[in-house]
C-alpha positions in Angstrom: -28.2 -1.1 7.4 -27.3 -4.2 5.4 -23.9 -5.7 5.1 -24.8 -9.0 3.4 -25.3 -8.9 -0.4 -26.1 -11.6 -3.0 -22.9 -13.5 -2.2 -22.0 -12.7 1.4 -20.2 -9.5 2.4 -18.2 -7.8 -0.3 -16.3 -4.5 -0.6 -13.0 -2.7 -0.5 -10.6 -4.2 2.1 -10.1 -2.1 5.2 -13.1 0.1 4.4 -16.4 -0.6 6.1 -17.8 -3.3 6.2 -14.5 -5.2 5.4 -12.7 -3.9 8.4 -11.1 -5.8 11.3 -13.6 -4.6 14.0 -16.6 -5.8 12.0 -14.9 -9.1 11.1 -14.3 -9.7 14.9 -18.0 -8.9 15.7 -19.1 -11.1 12.8 -17.1 -14.0 14.2 -18.8 -13.6 17.6 -22.2 -13.2 15.9 -21.7 -16.4 13.8 -21.0 -18.5 16.9 -23.9 -17.1 18.8 -26.4 -17.5 15.9 -25.3 -21.2 15.5 -25.5 -22.0 19.2 -28.7 -24.0 19.2 -26.9 -26.8 21.1 -25.7 -24.9 24.2 -23.4 -27.7 25.4 -21.6 -28.4 22.2 -18.4 -26.6 21.4 -18.6 -25.3 17.9 -16.1 -26.1 15.2 -15.7 -23.5 12.4 -13.4 -23.9 9.3 -11.8 -20.7 7.9 -10.3 -20.6 4.4 -9.2 -17.7 2.2 -7.8 -16.8 -1.2 -4.5 -15.2 -1.9 -5.3 -11.5 -1.3 -3.0 -9.5 1.0 -6.0 -8.4 3.1 -6.9 -12.0 3.9 -4.4 -12.0 6.8 -6.1 -9.1 8.4 -9.7 -10.4 8.1 -8.7 -14.0 9.0 -7.1 -12.9 12.2 -10.0 -10.7 13.2 -12.8 -13.2 12.5 -10.8 -15.9 14.2 -10.5 -13.8 17.3 -14.2 -13.3 17.4 -14.9 -17.0 17.0 -12.6 -18.1 19.8 -13.8 -15.3 22.1 -17.2 -17.0 22.0 -15.8 -20.3 23.0 -15.7 -22.0 19.6 -12.7 -23.6 17.9 -11.4 -22.2 14.6 -9.6 -24.4 12.1 -7.5 -22.5 9.6 -6.7 -24.1 6.3 -5.0 -21.1 4.5 -5.5 -20.5 0.8 -7.9 -23.0 -0.6 -10.6 -22.9 -3.3 -14.1 -21.9 -2.0 -15.6 -25.3 -3.0 -12.8 -27.0 -1.0 -14.1 -25.3 2.1 -17.7 -26.5 1.3 -16.3 -30.0 1.0 -14.2 -29.8 4.2 -17.1 -28.5 6.3 -19.0 -31.7 5.6 -15.9 -34.0 5.7 -14.7 -32.7 9.0 -18.2 -32.5 10.5 -17.8 -28.8 11.2 -20.6 -26.5 12.2 -19.8 -23.9 9.6 -17.2 -22.7 7.1 -16.0 -19.2 6.5 -14.4 -18.2 3.2 -12.5 -14.9 3.0 -12.5 -14.0 -0.7 -13.9 -11.5 -3.2 -13.9 -14.2 -5.9 -13.3 -12.6 -9.3 -13.0 -9.1 -8.0 -9.7 -7.1 -8.0 -7.1 -7.7 -5.2 -8.1 -4.6 -3.2 -11.6 -6.0 -2.7 -12.4 -8.7 -0.3 -15.4 -10.6 1.1 -16.7 -13.0 3.6 -19.1 -15.8 2.8 -20.4 -18.5 5.2 -21.3 -22.1 4.6 -23.6 -24.2 6.8 -22.7 -27.6 8.2 -24.2 -29.1 5.0 -21.7 -27.3 2.9 -24.2 -24.9 1.3 -24.3 -21.1 1.7 -26.4 -20.1 4.7 -30.0 -19.0 4.4 -31.1 -15.3 4.1 -32.8 -15.7 7.5 -29.5 -16.8 9.2 -27.6 -14.0 7.4 -30.1 -11.5 8.8 -29.7 -12.9 12.3 -25.9 -12.8 12.1 -26.2 -9.3 10.7 -28.4 -8.1 13.5 -26.0 -9.4 16.2 -23.0 -8.0 14.3 -24.3 -4.5 14.0 -25.8 -4.2 17.5 -24.3 -4.3 21.0 -26.3 -7.4 22.0 -23.2 -9.6 22.4 -20.9 -7.0 24.1 -21.4 -8.4 27.6 -21.2 -12.0 26.7 -17.7 -13.2 27.6 -16.1 -16.7 27.7 -13.3 -16.8 30.3 -10.4 -19.1 31.3 -10.6 -22.6 29.8 -13.9 -21.8 28.1 -12.1 -19.6 25.4 -11.9 -21.4 22.1 -8.7 -22.7 20.4 -7.2 -22.2 17.0 -5.9 -25.1 15.0 -4.0 -24.9 11.7 -4.9 -27.9 9.6 -2.0 -29.1 7.4 -3.5 -31.9 5.4 -6.5 -30.2 3.8 -4.8 -29.9 0.4 -4.4 -33.7 0.2 -8.0 -34.3 1.4 -9.4 -32.1 -1.4 -7.1 -33.7 -4.0 -8.3 -37.2 -3.1 -11.9 -36.0 -3.2 -11.5 -34.3 -6.6 -9.7 -37.3 -8.2 -12.4 -39.7 -6.9 -14.9 -37.7 -9.0 -13.0 -38.7 -12.1 -14.0 -42.2 -13.4 -11.6 -44.8 -12.1 -11.3 -46.4 -15.6 -10.2 -43.2 -17.2 -6.9 -41.3 -17.2 -5.8 -38.0 -18.7 -2.7 -39.5 -20.3 -1.9 -38.0 -23.7 -3.8 -34.7 -23.0 -1.9 -31.5 -22.9 -3.6 -28.9 -20.7 -2.9 -25.2 -20.0 -4.2 -24.1 -16.6 -4.6 -20.5 -15.6 -4.9 -20.3 -11.8 -5.5 -16.5 -11.7 -2.8 -16.2 -9.0 -5.6 -17.3 -6.7 -6.7 -20.1 -4.5 -6.2 -22.9 -7.0 -2.5 -22.2 -7.6 -1.3 -25.2 -5.7 -4.1 -27.7 -5.8 -5.3 -27.5 -9.4 -2.0 -28.5 -11.1 -1.5 -31.4 -8.7 -4.9 -32.9 -9.4 -4.6 -32.8 -13.2 -0.9 -34.0 -13.2 -1.8 -36.9 -10.8 -4.5 -38.0 -13.3 -1.8 -38.2 -16.0 -2.1 -35.0 -18.0 0.8 -32.9 -19.3 0.1 -29.7 -17.5 1.4 -26.2 -18.4 0.6 -23.8 -15.6 0.3 -20.0 -15.8 -0.5 -17.4 -13.2 0.3 -19.6 -10.3 2.7 -17.2 -8.4 0.4 -15.2 -6.1 2.0 -12.2 -4.2 -1.1 -10.9 -2.5 -1.8 -8.2 -5.1 -1.9 -10.0 -8.4 -5.0 -12.2 -8.0 -7.3 -11.9 -11.1 -4.9 -9.3 -12.6 -5.3 -9.7 -16.3 -5.6 -13.4 -15.8 -8.1 -16.2 -14.9 -11.6 -16.7 -16.1 -12.5 -13.0 -16.1 -9.6 -12.3 -18.6 -10.0 -15.2 -21.1 -7.7 -13.7 -23.8 -4.8 -15.0 -21.7 -5.8 -18.6 -21.7 -6.9 -18.4 -25.4 -3.5 -17.2 -26.3 -1.5 -19.7 -24.3 -3.7 -22.7 -25.4 -2.9 -21.8 -29.0 0.7 -21.1 -28.3 1.4 -24.4 -26.6 -0.9 -26.4 -29.0 -2.8 -27.7 -26.1 -5.8 -29.9 -26.2 -7.7 -27.9 -23.6 -7.2 -24.6 -21.8 -8.7 -24.2 -18.3 -9.0 -20.9 -16.5 -10.3 -20.5 -12.9 -11.2 -17.3 -11.1 -9.6 -16.1 -7.9 -11.4 -18.5 -5.5 -11.8 -21.4 -7.8 -15.6 -21.6 -8.0 -15.7 -20.6 -11.6 -14.1 -22.0 -14.7 -14.0 -21.3 -18.5 -12.3 -23.5 -21.0 -10.7 -23.2 -24.4 -10.8 -25.9 -27.1 -8.0 -27.0 -29.3 -8.9 -24.4 -32.0 -8.6 -21.5 -29.5 -12.4 -21.1 -29.1 -13.6 -19.9 -25.7 -16.1 -22.3 -23.9 -18.0 -20.3 -21.4 -20.4 -21.4 -18.7 -23.4 -21.8 -21.0 -21.4 -24.0 -23.4 -20.1 -26.1 -20.5 -23.7 -26.6 -19.2 -24.7 -27.7 -22.7 -21.9 -30.3 -22.9 -22.6 -31.7 -19.4 -26.4 -31.7 -19.7 -26.5 -33.6 -23.0 -24.0 -36.2 -21.7 -25.9 -36.7 -18.4 -29.2 -37.0 -20.3 -27.7 -39.6 -22.7 -26.6 -41.6 -19.7 -29.9 -41.3 -17.9 -28.3 -39.3 -15.1 -29.8 -35.8 -15.6 -32.4 -35.5 -12.9 -35.9 -34.6 -14.1 -34.3 -33.7 -17.5 -33.8 -30.1 -16.3 -30.9 -27.7 -16.0 -31.1 -24.6 -13.8 -29.8 -21.4 -15.4 -30.3 -17.7 -14.7 -31.9 -14.7 -16.4 -28.4 -14.2 -17.9 -28.2 -17.6 -19.6 -28.0 -17.1 -23.4 -31.0 -18.1 -25.5 -28.6 -20.3 -27.5 -28.3 -22.6 -24.4 -32.1 -22.8 -24.0 -32.5 -23.7 -27.8 -29.8 -26.4 -27.7 -31.2 -28.0 -24.5 -34.7 -27.9 -26.0 -33.5 -29.7 -29.1 -32.2 -32.5 -26.9 -35.3 -32.8 -24.8 -34.0 -30.9 -21.8 -35.7 -28.1 -19.9 -34.1 -24.9 -18.8 -35.4 -23.2 -15.7 -34.2 -19.6 -15.1 -33.7 -18.0 -11.7 -32.2 -14.7 -10.5 -28.5 -14.2 -10.9 -26.4 -15.8 -8.1 -25.3 -19.3 -7.4 -27.4 -19.4 -4.1 -30.6 -19.1 -6.2 -29.4 -21.8 -8.5 -28.6 -24.1 -5.6 -31.9 -23.3 -3.9 -33.9 -24.3 -7.0 -31.8 -27.4 -7.4 -32.5 -28.5 -3.8 -36.2 -27.6 -4.0 -36.9 -29.7 -7.2 -34.2 -32.3 -7.0 -32.1 -31.2 -10.0 -28.4 -32.0 -10.2 -27.0 -29.5 -12.8 -27.1 -25.7 -12.8 -24.9 -22.8 -13.6 -24.2 -19.4 -15.0 -22.5 -18.0 -18.1 -19.6 -16.9 -16.0 -18.6 -20.5 -15.5 -20.1 -21.0 -12.0 -21.3 -24.6 -12.5 -23.0 -26.7 -9.8 -22.8 -30.5 -10.1 -24.7 -31.4 -7.0 -23.9 -35.1 -7.4 -20.3 -34.2 -6.4 -20.3 -30.9 -4.5 -22.7 -28.5 -2.8 -21.5 -25.4 -4.6 -19.9 -24.2 -7.8 -16.5 -26.0 -8.2 -14.3 -25.1 -11.1 -11.9 -28.1 -10.8 -14.8 -30.6 -10.6 -16.5 -29.0 -13.6 -13.3 -29.1 -15.6 -12.8 -32.8 -14.7 -16.4 -33.6 -15.7 -15.8 -32.1 -19.2 -12.4 -33.8 -19.5 -14.0 -37.2 -18.6 -16.4 -36.9 -21.6 -13.5 -36.0 -23.9 -11.5 -39.1 -22.8 -14.5 -41.4 -22.7 -15.6 -40.5 -26.2 -12.0 -40.1 -27.5 -12.9 -36.8 -29.1 -11.7 -33.2 -29.3 -13.5 -30.6 -27.1 -14.6 -28.7 -30.2 -16.6 -31.7 -31.4 -18.8 -31.6 -28.3 -20.2 -28.2 -29.3 -21.2 -28.8 -33.0 -24.9 -28.2 -32.2 -24.4 -25.3 -29.8 -24.6 -21.7 -31.2 -24.9 -18.7 -29.0 -27.2 -15.8 -29.9 -24.9 -12.8 -30.3 -24.8 -10.8 -27.0 -22.9 -8.0 -25.4 -22.6 -6.9 -21.8 -21.3 -3.6 -20.5 -20.6 -2.8 -16.9 -21.5 0.8 -16.1 -19.9 2.1 -13.0 -22.2 4.1 -10.7 -21.6 6.2 -7.6 -24.9 5.1 -6.0 -27.5 2.5 -6.4 -31.1 3.8 -6.7 -34.2 2.2 -8.1 -33.8 2.4 -11.9 -37.5 2.5 -12.4 -37.7 5.8 -10.7 -35.5 7.5 -13.4 -37.6 8.4 -16.4 -34.7 8.9 -18.9 -33.4 5.4 -18.1 -36.8 3.8 -18.5 -37.4 5.6 -21.8 -34.0 4.3 -23.1 -34.9 0.8 -22.0 -38.3 1.0 -23.6 -36.7 2.3 -26.9 -34.3 -0.6 -27.0 -37.0 -3.2 -26.2 -39.1 -1.8 -29.1 -36.1 -2.1 -31.5 -35.6 -5.7 -30.5 -39.2 -6.3 -31.7 -39.6 -9.5 -29.6 -36.5 -11.2 -31.3 -33.9 -10.6 -28.6 -33.5 -10.0 -24.9 -32.5 -6.9 -22.8 -31.4 -7.2 -19.2 -30.5 -4.2 -17.1 -29.6 -5.0 -13.5 -27.3 -4.0 -10.6 -24.4 -6.2 -9.7 -24.8 -7.8 -6.3 -21.1 -7.6 -5.6 -19.8 -4.5 -7.4 -20.9 -0.8 -7.8 -22.0 -1.3 -11.4 -25.1 -1.7 -13.6 -24.8 -4.6 -16.0 -26.5 -3.9 -19.4 -26.8 -7.1 -21.6 -28.5 -7.3 -25.0 -29.0 -10.5 -27.1 -30.0 -10.1 -30.7 -29.1 -11.5 -34.1 -28.6 -7.9 -35.3 -25.2 -6.6 -34.1 -26.2 -3.0 -34.8 -29.2 -3.2 -32.5 -26.9 -4.6 -29.8 -24.2 -1.9 -30.1 -26.7 1.0 -30.4 -28.8 -0.2 -27.5 -25.8 -0.7 -25.2 -24.5 2.8 -26.0 -27.9 4.5 -25.5 -28.6 2.8 -22.1 -25.1 3.0 -20.8 -24.8 6.8 -21.5 -28.2 7.4 -20.0 -27.2 5.6 -16.8 -23.8 7.4 -16.7 -25.6 10.7 -17.0 -27.7 10.1 -13.9 -25.7 7.8 -11.7 -21.9 8.1 -12.4 
């Protein structure tokens, strides 16, 4: 049995594996798996987003950690990238984030960062998983003064604000810019407005009143119509929308046009290259990156390397080949010169710094970027089986590939975090896109829904 997926553990809260008992066992397993230095008391930071189920999982995993003699440092609701930063800043042994990112409120998840602030390796996940699901640790007990302690850290918000502001060039300010910020009723609801206001922007904040059940509810980066509407309504220079845990961002220009992750990568890559700061003249994308990004980068002498979907694969390639920019169309952008994981706030600041430095509108930074038309449909399934084993689905896929005639792209893949098959088609012919999506989706639904 596997409990770790492409981005930690993910599922419905209070249904296996996101239950208190397993979270307790996971806390124990994490400490034991990290215990290479037997005499050193472990320090583990625990953060979360604003989901109501976060309290349950936080308490359970904390209990497991301290029962194994380690100390737990609770920081409360904070963006996922803030935990990655704090793990390094506070010299912790690991960081735990309780969040289901962009998923609905009744989902939750657990992801783990190493002492370097990067997501733990598959090998370490498998080791933790084996301890969690077995009885190997049942008889290991820490007693008396050897039990760990729990600390609630009060100044983490300020630490991350200082870190984020230091990323923004000292000679620049956001004075004169009107920003609309959509916090998705999630982990950025406090920290994001403070950062942009302290840098001088006029900030209009929406969806910054979390109640435990409204995170990502028709708001944030996964519901961009909201930020598009408000950016236009308030005549803002830029709209910025985060997801529930703040590791993704999409933006809106002054004309009301959505700027997704591919467009953001294009802006950042060209600017870094012009300044001689884009390492090895390469950007890391995924198989989902639009061909329009690849074309734009190529025109500017920049290579695009594609990896599997998931930020951990992007970061892995960046570390392997010494690249400093990567990301996904969803707005999960990694600027490794500043942070070790996707960071929505840092990404937004990087784009804003270009606008201020050049004294231009956001729309002007995308005059040479054109996306190839694409459409993605999420097909909900009741089970995940090998799609190659279902003849009807393979015939539908082959039919669509033939209709594309080598002038488009078809991607059919399971989500790593949700019970859906994502069907994506890129083509200059809208009819081929619509007909292909309909054919494959209905075939999948017939067999798997």
